[in-house]
C-alpha positions as MATLAB code, in Angstrom:
seq = 'MNYIIRNCEKLVKKLEKMYGAVLITGPRRTGKTTFCKNYKKSLPLLNFDDFTLRESVNISPNSFFLDNKLPLILDEIQRVPQIFLQVKYELDKADKKGQVFMTGSQAFSLMKNVSESLAGRIGIVTLLGLSQKEKFGIDFYEPFLPTDSYIKKCKNIHIDYDEIWQQILLGGMPELFANNEITDRKLYWSNYIATYVERDVREISNIIDTTKFAKFISLLAAECGSLLNYTNIANDLNLTVPTIEKYISILETSQIIYLLKPYSNNLSKRLIKTPKVYFFDTGLLCHLLHWNTIETLRNGAMAGHILENYVISEILKGYYNSGDNNTPLYYYRDKDKKEIDLIIEQDGTLYPIEIKKHADPKVDDAKNFSALDKFTNIKIGPGAIISFYDKVLHITDNVINIPISYL';
ca = [
       0.000    0.000    0.000;
       1.531    3.303   -1.094;
       1.920    5.977    1.554;
      -0.176    9.099    1.005;
       1.472   12.334    2.123;
      -0.717   14.001    4.739;
      -1.511   17.691    4.732;
      -0.889   17.969    8.481;
       2.829   17.427    7.918;
       3.616   21.156    7.833;
       1.730   21.610   11.083;
       3.686   18.798   12.761;
       6.970   20.360   11.590;
       5.986   23.609   13.285;
       4.894   21.924   16.500;
       8.000   19.763   16.925;
      10.090   22.946   16.897;
       7.873   24.456   19.596;
       7.298   21.535   21.992;
       9.081   18.541   23.465;
       6.223   16.218   22.449;
       3.675   16.055   19.640;
       0.462   14.063   19.949;
      -1.291   12.780   16.824;
      -4.863   11.982   17.797;
      -8.091   11.424   15.894;
     -10.662    8.767   15.013;
      -9.858    5.095   14.630;
      -8.022    4.002   11.426;
      -7.238    7.466   10.038;
      -3.529    6.691    9.616;
      -1.933    8.074   12.780;
       0.630    5.285   13.176;
       1.396    5.207    9.451;
       1.965    8.952    9.467;
       4.449    8.756   12.343;
       6.294    5.810   10.772;
       6.768    7.733    7.539;
       7.328   11.160    9.042;
       9.994    9.953   11.494;
      11.407    6.891    9.760;
      14.592    6.878   11.815;
      12.871    6.737   15.215;
      11.927    3.527   17.046;
       8.169    2.995   17.341;
       6.810    1.326   20.474;
       3.209    0.130   20.202;
       1.377   -0.267   23.510;
      -1.074   -2.732   22.058;
       1.842   -5.050   22.898;
       1.084   -6.567   26.320;
       4.759   -6.982   27.216;
       5.477   -3.325   26.570;
       2.481   -2.285   28.637;
       3.637   -4.463   31.510;
       7.122   -2.964   31.424;
       5.564    0.488   31.896;
       3.293   -0.812   34.660;
       6.232   -2.291   36.547;
       8.544    0.699   36.222;
       8.003    3.731   33.949;
      11.482    4.963   34.876;
      13.161    1.711   33.813;
      11.153    1.742   30.595;
      12.902    4.951   29.523;
      16.296    3.595   30.564;
      15.771    0.877   27.967;
      14.103    3.175   25.402;
      15.959    6.438   24.917;
      14.480    9.615   23.476;
      13.659   10.555   20.771;
      11.024    7.934   19.967;
       7.436    7.264   18.911;
       4.915    6.013   21.478;
       1.952    4.411   19.710;
      -1.497    3.923   21.314;
      -0.329    5.967   24.290;
      -3.766    5.955   25.958;
      -3.197    2.315   26.936;
      -0.530    3.326   29.468;
      -1.892    6.380   31.335;
       0.705    5.938   34.061;
       3.450    6.879   31.576;
       2.535   10.549   31.244;
       4.247   11.842   34.383;
       7.397    9.977   33.412;
       7.230   11.458   29.908;
       7.045   14.894   31.530;
      10.138   14.083   33.591;
      12.059   12.758   30.555;
      11.189   15.830   28.487;
      12.304   18.188   31.219;
      15.531   16.219   31.623;
      16.267   16.239   27.872;
      15.349   19.924   27.517;
      15.019   19.571   23.740;
      12.176   19.990   21.271;
      10.650   17.212   19.189;
      11.658   14.319   21.476;
       8.446   12.288   21.731;
       5.801   11.632   19.087;
       2.652   10.007   20.426;
      -0.486    8.591   18.843;
      -3.824    7.745   20.384;
      -7.383    7.226   19.220;
      -9.332    7.232   22.455;
      -9.735   10.930   23.067;
     -11.439   10.931   26.484;
      -8.879    9.540   28.946;
      -6.028   10.488   26.625;
      -6.777   14.203   26.613;
      -7.372   14.205   30.359;
      -3.877   12.801   30.972;
      -2.305   15.136   28.430;
      -3.884   18.231   29.963;
      -2.971   17.197   33.514;
       0.602   16.034   32.908;
       1.965   17.648   29.744;
       0.393   21.088   29.583;
       2.795   23.483   27.894;
       5.055   20.656   26.731;
       2.966   19.156   23.936;
       1.513   20.161   20.586;
      -1.654   18.389   19.482;
      -2.679   17.429   15.939;
      -6.067   15.937   15.061;
      -5.694   13.638   12.068;
      -9.005   13.006   10.302;
      -9.568   10.796    7.266;
      -7.964   11.604    3.927;
      -9.029   14.907    2.452;
      -9.893   15.404   -1.204;
      -6.583   17.233   -1.682;
      -4.615   14.389   -0.075;
      -6.284   11.729   -2.205;
      -5.434   13.516   -5.439;
      -1.975   14.693   -4.433;
      -2.881   18.390   -4.518;
      -0.015   20.312   -2.916;
      -2.110   23.084   -1.392;
      -2.752   23.286    2.326;
      -4.771   26.412    3.094;
      -8.194   26.023    4.734;
     -11.102   26.867    2.459;
     -12.247   30.484    2.278;
     -14.232   32.019   -0.615;
     -11.692   34.748   -1.331;
      -9.871   35.716   -4.528;
      -6.572   34.694   -2.933;
      -7.782   31.148   -2.185;
      -9.490   30.724   -5.567;
      -6.401   31.784   -7.547;
      -4.353   29.057   -5.881;
      -6.897   26.413   -6.961;
      -7.241   27.452  -10.609;
      -5.587   24.324  -12.051;
      -7.474   21.827   -9.893;
     -10.088   19.679  -11.628;
     -11.821   16.510  -10.390;
     -14.500   14.807  -12.472;
     -18.147   14.769  -11.379;
     -18.264   10.961  -11.098;
     -15.021   10.934   -9.140;
     -16.440   13.289   -6.517;
     -19.384   10.948   -5.928;
     -16.997    7.980   -5.855;
     -14.990    9.645   -3.088;
     -18.158   10.512   -1.148;
     -19.114    6.839   -1.246;
     -15.602    5.616   -0.453;
     -14.911    7.950    2.456;
     -11.566    9.005    3.869;
     -10.025    5.936    5.477;
      -6.530    5.500    3.968;
      -6.891    1.711    3.754;
     -10.006    1.918    1.609;
      -8.412    4.437   -0.734;
      -4.931    2.974   -1.116;
      -5.313   -0.770   -0.551;
      -6.755   -2.525   -3.598;
      -7.092   -5.758   -1.648;
      -9.991   -4.330    0.384;
     -12.826   -4.902   -2.058;
     -15.764   -5.259    0.322;
     -16.457   -1.815    1.841;
     -19.633   -3.114    3.490;
     -17.617   -5.677    5.446;
     -14.939   -3.076    6.254;
     -17.410   -0.592    7.738;
     -19.367   -3.289    9.605;
     -16.143   -4.356   11.310;
     -15.203   -0.725   11.931;
     -18.470   -0.015   13.750;
     -18.290   -3.246   15.735;
     -14.729   -2.509   16.849;
     -15.543    1.104   17.690;
     -18.571    0.153   19.779;
     -17.060   -2.877   21.505;
     -13.625   -1.400   22.139;
     -13.697    2.405   22.252;
     -17.193    2.935   23.613;
     -16.845    0.214   26.266;
     -13.635    1.866   27.461;
     -15.568    5.075   27.971;
     -18.544    3.578   29.792;
     -19.369    0.022   30.804;
     -22.997    0.899   31.454;
     -23.843    1.718   27.837;
     -26.146   -0.703   26.036;
     -23.909   -1.314   23.014;
     -26.738   -2.804   20.941;
     -28.834    0.330   21.353;
     -25.764    2.486   20.831;
     -25.120    0.839   17.453;
     -28.765    1.403   16.485;
     -28.424    4.991   17.631;
     -25.493    5.598   15.242;
     -27.568    4.322   12.313;
     -30.551    6.411   13.324;
     -28.360    9.487   13.623;
     -27.027    8.969   10.093;
     -30.539    9.507    8.758;
     -30.495   12.917   10.474;
     -27.323   14.193    8.752;
     -27.721   17.803    7.672;
     -30.830   18.173    9.825;
     -31.568   19.938   13.081;
     -30.762   17.592   15.939;
     -33.959   16.639   17.752;
     -32.943   14.809   20.930;
     -36.528   14.087   21.983;
     -37.510   12.374   18.724;
     -34.405   10.196   18.749;
     -34.974    9.285   22.403;
     -38.564    8.273   21.645;
     -37.500    6.169   18.634;
     -35.021    4.202   20.756;
     -37.067    4.173   23.967;
     -34.288    6.003   25.788;
     -34.163    9.172   27.864;
     -33.039   12.522   26.473;
     -30.046   12.629   28.898;
     -28.948    9.227   27.538;
     -29.131   10.532   23.961;
     -27.152   13.598   24.995;
     -24.509   11.276   26.470;
     -24.405    9.205   23.264;
     -24.021   12.381   21.192;
     -21.165   13.509   23.428;
     -19.362   10.187   22.935;
     -19.655   10.359   19.143;
     -18.635   14.010   19.072;
     -15.587   13.590   21.326;
     -14.385   10.527   19.431;
     -14.818   12.536   16.209;
     -17.356   10.313   14.525;
     -19.775   13.241   14.226;
     -19.523   17.013   14.106;
     -22.168   19.328   15.496;
     -22.511   22.460   13.379;
     -23.653   25.216   15.676;
     -26.055   27.956   14.556;
     -24.650   31.438   14.113;
     -25.909   33.698   16.842;
     -25.581   37.379   17.505;
     -26.870   39.338   20.446;
     -28.700   41.642   18.066;
     -31.154   38.931   17.051;
     -33.437   36.766   19.192;
     -35.154   35.166   16.203;
     -32.404   32.661   15.439;
     -32.712   28.895   15.786;
     -30.427   27.565   18.569;
     -30.346   23.833   17.692;
     -27.193   22.310   16.117;
     -27.085   20.256   12.922;
     -25.336   16.892   12.840;
     -22.757   15.759   10.259;
     -20.410   12.776   10.018;
     -16.671   13.295    9.636;
     -16.503   10.377    7.172;
     -19.032   10.106    4.357;
     -17.998    6.514    3.679;
     -19.261    5.553    7.119;
     -22.343    7.708    6.586;
     -23.188    6.020    3.257;
     -22.696    2.595    4.824;
     -25.071    3.412    7.673;
     -27.653    4.659    5.173;
     -27.217    1.585    2.914;
     -26.154    3.583   -0.140;
     -23.787    1.123   -1.834;
     -23.347    2.428   -5.396;
     -22.652    5.819   -6.958;
     -25.907    5.659   -8.933;
     -28.156    5.022   -5.947;
     -26.220    7.561   -3.881;
     -26.401   10.559   -6.216;
     -29.991    9.845   -7.244;
     -31.232    9.005   -3.774;
     -33.544   11.036   -1.574;
     -30.675   12.096    0.702;
     -28.161   12.996   -2.021;
     -28.331   16.711   -1.208;
     -27.773   16.161    2.499;
     -24.898   13.745    1.888;
     -23.211   16.159   -0.524;
     -23.610   18.919    2.062;
     -22.032   16.599    4.650;
     -19.116   15.933    2.288;
     -18.434   19.615    1.651;
     -18.536   20.492    5.343;
     -16.292   17.564    6.297;
     -13.761   18.578    3.612;
     -13.720   22.155    4.881;
     -13.254   20.842    8.425;
     -10.266   18.748    7.351;
      -8.616   21.838    5.907;
      -8.914   23.682    9.208;
      -7.856   20.714   11.341;
      -4.809   20.086    9.120;
      -3.753   23.687    9.660;
      -4.092   23.329   13.449;
      -7.397   25.173   13.889;
      -9.579   22.720   15.829;
     -11.915   25.461   17.005;
     -13.209   25.752   13.483;
     -15.249   28.931   12.963;
     -18.094   27.200   11.097;
     -21.796   27.814   11.595;
     -25.107   27.565    9.795;
     -27.822   30.217    9.786;
     -31.539   29.750   10.246;
     -34.075   32.160   11.638;
     -37.708   31.800   12.627;
     -38.741   33.137    9.229;
     -37.126   29.944    7.828;
     -34.377   31.815    6.032;
     -31.424   29.449    5.993;
     -27.774   29.507    4.899;
     -25.990   26.141    4.719;
     -22.682   27.346    6.087;
     -21.041   30.461    7.467;
     -17.293   30.739    7.966;
     -16.229   33.404   10.442;
     -12.674   34.599    9.939;
     -10.924   37.736   11.166;
     -14.182   39.462   12.063;
     -15.807   38.681    8.702;
     -18.698   36.336    7.872;
     -18.575   34.372    4.613;
     -21.977   32.837    3.680;
     -21.976   29.609    1.651;
     -24.654   27.548   -0.082;
     -23.980   23.956   -1.170;
     -25.817   22.803   -4.283;
     -26.028   19.424   -6.013;
     -26.719   20.984   -9.407;
     -24.290   22.381  -11.994;
     -26.174   25.557  -12.945;
     -25.577   28.076  -10.142;
     -27.866   31.077  -10.175;
     -28.686   34.238   -8.248;
     -31.607   32.592   -6.475;
     -29.207   30.140   -4.778;
     -27.858   33.048   -2.736;
     -31.201   34.679   -1.930;
     -30.837   34.236    1.851;
     -27.377   35.803    2.103;
     -29.052   39.166    2.612;
     -30.410   37.913    5.963;
     -26.946   38.669    7.381;
     -27.271   42.362    6.544;
     -29.009   42.959    9.859;
     -25.757   42.228   11.676;
     -24.361   45.717   11.274;
     -21.643   45.175   13.857;
     -19.734   42.641   11.724;
     -18.357   42.658    8.195;
     -19.978   40.427    5.564;
     -17.475   39.054    3.061;
     -18.042   37.536   -0.392;
     -20.539   34.681   -0.499;
     -20.072   31.399   -2.348;
     -22.145   28.785   -4.097;
     -20.286   25.464   -3.984;
     -21.631   23.369   -6.841;
     -20.775   20.881   -9.586;
     -20.310   23.666  -12.123;
     -16.612   23.219  -12.863;
     -15.605   26.861  -13.316;
     -15.316   29.891  -11.102;
     -18.227   32.163  -11.954;
     -19.163   35.564  -10.528;
     -22.919   35.244  -10.129;
     -23.131   38.772   -8.708;
     -20.484   41.267   -7.627;
     -20.338   39.598   -4.217;
     -21.358   35.967   -4.888;
     -19.025   33.477   -6.548;
     -19.588   29.919   -7.762;
     -16.731   27.703   -6.594;
     -16.320   24.146   -7.931;
     -16.431   21.342   -5.375;
     -13.022   20.258   -6.622;
     -11.521   23.424   -5.080;
     -12.207   22.262   -1.495;
];
């Protein structure tokens, strides 16, 4: 399987010059270990899935580092929480940058230990699934923004219509993209969900009904791109609203889903406050919804929502790969039912965006952008229609069509 260069590499290079340790975290199977192996080929990699290695840390963390000198890579670091204080000691003793590279997929206990033991000594990178740019070897790393500067840098990028839908169906897991021997994506995703529920979720809470939790994930997939109604989901599964809120928190923290918050401003009390739910990986989403071919996917009843999910997840990857995990993304909806799919807030400016499945962008697609005019205390930047029309097109002086391939 050929290694795919990851767009977070520039971020990691910055962080290793700033901190003694760098943590690569993110969802299961997104390529964290593979990245470290290829990024630091000369360093020894110690994987704590190995029982013997775990036991050596349990017996004596100090002796472990006598046998394993810095710099090194510590893989699946969440399996040995008792190591963090010793890592702190070793970093302080070495007094050098870029000494320890760590990976871990279980964000809950991992981040607690990192924040308590290594604050100020560690840089953190969230590695999501492959982005569109990574898959097609596009050497351009800036997060998406509908500005002339961003658009000019994308002018030679072109990805075919069918290929976009193929990538939506495939998703972002490196194995599925790069390993031709994995031919059964249905089997892959079934095993992925089973492993996630039985291993990651059980580590978080032993009291969770894993059967209902698995059903909950599938039910939530049908809500992608929609306002999240906790009560309806609770009623469908015969669970309480607090239980659903707990399930949502687990999926959100382990980066299976992303909650897109509504844009709010103190000047307006007529805005909807409920978040929308999206999946970080559209391959998983399509599996949960039983869309198994490009034809059924793009012609299906949820094609618009799934495309919207894809665009938002691609934009998220751009921000995460640049180190901005507090991504300034929102949607807009008021009680007059005026809605804008996405708003990016950057440097005190709002950029409204509509996501369209068609290839004939028109003025009417941007009709709700004017709803932002009431926010006189903030600048409104150029708006964008992201569509399948494969050229940049100025629909009005302040609204631009941007091809999906530019994400």
